[in-house]
C-alpha positions in Angstrom: -58.4 14.9 -69.6 -59.7 12.7 -66.8 -59.0 9.5 -68.8 -55.3 10.6 -69.1 -55.2 11.3 -65.4 -56.6 7.9 -64.5 -54.0 6.2 -66.9 -51.2 8.2 -65.3 -52.3 7.3 -61.8 -52.5 3.6 -62.8 -49.0 3.6 -64.2 -47.7 5.6 -61.2 -49.2 3.0 -58.8 -47.6 0.2 -60.9 -44.2 1.9 -60.9 -44.2 2.4 -57.1 -45.4 -1.1 -56.3 -42.4 -3.5 -55.6 -41.6 -5.8 -58.4 -40.0 -8.9 -56.8 -38.8 -12.0 -58.5 -39.0 -15.1 -56.4 -36.2 -17.6 -57.2 -35.9 -21.1 -55.9 -33.4 -21.9 -53.2 -29.9 -22.5 -54.5 -29.7 -25.5 -52.1 -30.7 -28.7 -53.7 -31.6 -31.9 -51.7 -29.9 -34.7 -53.6 -31.4 -37.4 -51.3 -29.7 -40.3 -49.5 -26.2 -41.2 -50.6 -27.2 -44.9 -51.2 -29.1 -43.6 -54.3 -25.8 -43.1 -56.0 -23.8 -46.4 -56.8 -20.0 -46.3 -56.6 -18.5 -44.7 -59.8 -21.8 -43.2 -60.9 -22.4 -39.9 -62.5 -26.0 -38.6 -62.1 -27.3 -35.5 -63.9 -30.0 -33.4 -62.1 -31.4 -31.6 -65.1 -33.7 -29.3 -63.1 -30.8 -28.1 -60.9 -28.1 -28.1 -63.5 -25.6 -30.2 -61.4 -23.9 -33.6 -61.5 -23.8 -35.8 -58.4 -20.7 -38.0 -58.6 -19.8 -40.9 -56.4 -16.2 -41.8 -56.8 -13.7 -43.9 -54.8 -12.7 -40.8 -52.8 -16.3 -39.9 -51.9 -19.2 -37.8 -53.2 -18.8 -34.5 -55.0 -20.9 -32.2 -57.2 -20.0 -30.4 -60.5 -22.0 -27.8 -62.3 -23.6 -29.2 -65.4 -23.5 -25.8 -67.2 -20.7 -25.4 -69.7 -18.4 -22.5 -69.0 -18.3 -21.5 -72.6 -21.9 -20.2 -73.4 -24.0 -21.8 -70.7 -25.3 -24.9 -72.5 -26.3 -27.9 -70.4 -23.6 -30.6 -70.7 -24.2 -34.4 -71.0 -22.6 -37.4 -69.4 -21.0 -39.7 -72.0 -20.5 -43.0 -70.1 -19.1 -44.8 -73.2 -16.2 -42.2 -73.3 -16.1 -41.5 -69.6 -16.4 -37.8 -70.0 -18.8 -34.9 -69.7 -19.4 -33.2 -73.1 -21.1 -30.1 -74.3 -23.4 -30.7 -77.2 -23.3 -27.1 -78.4 -19.6 -26.4 -79.2 -17.8 -29.6 -78.3 -16.1 -28.8 -75.0 -15.2 -32.0 -73.1 -14.4 -32.3 -69.4 -12.9 -35.0 -67.1 -15.1 -36.9 -64.6 -12.2 -38.7 -62.9 -8.8 -37.3 -61.9 -6.3 -38.2 -64.6 -2.7 -37.1 -65.4 -2.6 -34.2 -63.0 -6.1 -33.1 -64.0 -9.0 -32.8 -61.6 -12.6 -33.9 -62.3 -14.3 -31.0 -64.1 -11.1 -29.9 -65.9 -11.3 -29.2 -69.6 -10.0 -31.8 -72.0 -10.7 -29.8 -75.2 -13.0 -27.3 -76.7 -13.7 -23.6 -76.4 -14.7 -23.6 -72.7 -12.4 -21.1 -70.9 -12.7 -22.7 -67.5 -13.3 -26.1 -65.9 -16.7 -27.1 -64.6 -16.9 -25.6 -61.1 -17.2 -27.8 -58.1 -20.3 -27.0 -55.9 -20.4 -27.1 -52.1 -21.8 -30.4 -50.9 -22.5 -31.7 -47.4 -24.6 -34.2 -45.5 -27.5 -32.9 -43.3 -28.7 -34.2 -40.0 -31.1 -36.6 -41.7 -28.2 -38.2 -43.7 -29.2 -36.6 -47.0 -26.8 -35.0 -49.5 -27.3 -31.2 -50.0 -25.7 -29.2 -52.8 -25.4 -25.4 -52.7 -25.5 -24.4 -56.4 -24.5 -20.8 -55.6 -21.2 -21.7 -53.9 -18.2 -22.8 -55.9 -15.4 -24.6 -54.0 -11.9 -25.6 -54.9 -11.5 -29.0 -56.5 -10.9 -32.3 -54.7 -13.1 -31.6 -51.7 -15.0 -34.8 -51.3 -17.9 -35.7 -48.9 -17.3 -39.0 -47.2 -20.3 -40.9 -45.8 
């Protein structure tokens, strides 16, 4: 009986103790803008974002496919972002009334979302992965 009481007390203590998950900050430091040559597309695998330097300025797209959450890949030979899982393809540059991130083809229901980007006081690019913004909002340095 005492063994059952000790077991119950241990489980009760564990139940009452807070169970907190610590997640990394959604803000990613992408470094100095000069790291990204003009017309470059850089995938940050750990953060799941693309840093893109176009003629208009810098912007960031989510690298996670809107279909089933696969990590997409930059295909420089085709000039597109493609999902290796189910074949969705996305624009990287504005073309024919389409914004970067818009779907070209495939099962993805939505375009790749644009992520909030800004330059901090130290001149480094920061990206907030938790904040989607409307397309065509560029950071100019």
